[in-house]
C-alpha positions as a Python dict, from the first residue, in 0.01 Angstrom:
ca = {
    (1, 'M'): (0, 0, 0),
    (2, 'T'): (133, 348, -79),
    (3, 'T'): (178, 613, 185),
    (4, 'P'): (-71, 905, 190),
    (5, 'N'): (169, 1142, 14),
    (6, 'E'): (205, 890, -270),
    (7, 'L'): (-160, 874, -372),
    (8, 'R'): (-224, 902, -744),
    (9, 'L'): (-468, 1169, -856),
    (10, 'L'): (-707, 995, -1094),
    (11, 'P'): (-822, 1154, -1421),
    (12, 'W'): (-1186, 1171, -1311),
    (13, 'S'): (-1377, 1340, -1032),
    (14, 'G'): (-1601, 1196, -767),
    (15, 'S'): (-1934, 1324, -646),
    (16, 'G'): (-1942, 1698, -600),
    (17, 'D'): (-1649, 1727, -844),
    (18, 'K'): (-1412, 1614, -567),
    (19, 'P'): (-1078, 1463, -670),
    (20, 'C'): (-1036, 1085, -666),
    (21, 'Y'): (-712, 918, -561),
    (22, 'L'): (-565, 571, -601),
    (23, 'S'): (-351, 400, -343),
    (24, 'T'): (-156, 108, -487),
    (25, 'D'): (195, -28, -515),
    (26, 'D'): (120, -177, -856),
    (27, 'P'): (161, 67, -1147),
    (28, 'N'): (41, -215, -1377),
    (29, 'G'): (-275, -293, -1181),
    (30, 'Y'): (-620, -263, -1334),
    (31, 'M'): (-701, 81, -1190),
    (32, 'S'): (-358, 221, -1278),
    (33, 'R'): (-391, 100, -1637),
    (34, 'L'): (-748, 233, -1656),
    (35, 'A'): (-628, 574, -1535),
    (36, 'D'): (-338, 568, -1786),
    (37, 'N'): (-579, 488, -2071),
    (38, 'I'): (-825, 760, -1973),
    (39, 'E'): (-541, 1013, -1945),
    (40, 'A'): (-424, 917, -2296),
    (41, 'V'): (-777, 970, -2432),
    (42, 'Q'): (-804, 1306, -2255),
    (43, 'L'): (-471, 1422, -2397),
    (44, 'D'): (-570, 1311, -2748),
    (45, 'E'): (-901, 1497, -2720),
    (46, 'A'): (-720, 1809, -2603),
    (47, 'A'): (-486, 1791, -2904),
    (48, 'E'): (-783, 1759, -3139),
    (49, 'L'): (-957, 2058, -2979),
    (50, 'L'): (-638, 2263, -3005),
    (51, 'A'): (-617, 2185, -3377),
    (52, 'A'): (-984, 2282, -3420),
    (53, 'A'): (-925, 2605, -3229),
    (54, 'S'): (-629, 2693, -3451),
    (55, 'E'): (-844, 2643, -3759),
    (56, 'A'): (-1134, 2842, -3611),
    (57, 'L'): (-906, 3135, -3531),
    (58, 'D'): (-806, 3153, -3897),
    (59, 'E'): (-1169, 3177, -4010),
    (60, 'Q'): (-1292, 3532, -4061),
    (61, 'D'): (-1660, 3434, -4055),
    (62, 'A'): (-1655, 3187, -3766),
    (63, 'D'): (-1999, 3136, -3613),
    (64, 'P'): (-2011, 3279, -3257),
    (65, 'N'): (-2210, 2979, -3133),
    (66, 'D'): (-1951, 2740, -3276),
    (67, 'L'): (-1675, 2943, -3110),
    (68, 'R'): (-1860, 2938, -2778),
    (69, 'L'): (-1895, 2560, -2799),
    (70, 'L'): (-1529, 2529, -2891),
    (71, 'C'): (-1430, 2745, -2593),
    (72, 'H'): (-1636, 2525, -2364),
    (73, 'G'): (-1462, 2216, -2501),
    (74, 'L'): (-1122, 2380, -2461),
    (75, 'A'): (-1198, 2473, -2099),
    (76, 'C'): (-1299, 2114, -2021),
    (77, 'A'): (-991, 1979, -2197),
    (78, 'L'): (-765, 2223, -2013),
    (79, 'R'): (-911, 2106, -1681),
    (80, 'D'): (-840, 1745, -1776),
    (81, 'V'): (-488, 1819, -1900),
    (82, 'L'): (-406, 2010, -1582),
    (83, 'R'): (-527, 1715, -1375),
    (84, 'V'): (-309, 1479, -1582),
    (85, 'A'): (-9, 1710, -1545),
    (86, 'S'): (-63, 1740, -1172),
    (87, 'S'): (-96, 1365, -1132),
    (88, 'R'): (205, 1283, -1348),
    (89, 'G'): (414, 1557, -1189),
    (90, 'H'): (340, 1412, -847),
    (91, 'L'): (420, 1060, -968),
    (92, 'L'): (752, 1180, -1110),
    (93, 'A'): (842, 1348, -781),
    (94, 'V'): (756, 1032, -587),
    (95, 'R'): (961, 817, -826),
    (96, 'R'): (1262, 1047, -780),
    (97, 'L'): (1232, 998, -405),
    (98, 'H'): (1164, 624, -429),
    (99, 'P'): (1305, 489, -758),
    (100, 'I'): (1123, 190, -899),
    (101, 'E'): (1347, -113, -913),
    (102, 'L'): (1339, -308, -1238),
}
């Protein structure tokens, strides 16, 4: 079992939009792999939204409603990416303190 300062922030929220954490010693366990896969999907979606935003910014006659929807998507994606960065940054710091033996 991991110590409290080694909990992994998961890429989804609990009830009331509260953060969810995982406590495990197994980075290859089911929940760890599930979190890794969801993070990968979130990062891919953010990249797609960024590409769409770049295209929309080049359009002179972009529909305001489409731009509003795009902004909403970008805000959601940014929230997800920040959660992934926070989680991975914490995991990197923990691994520097306690290197994983191969």
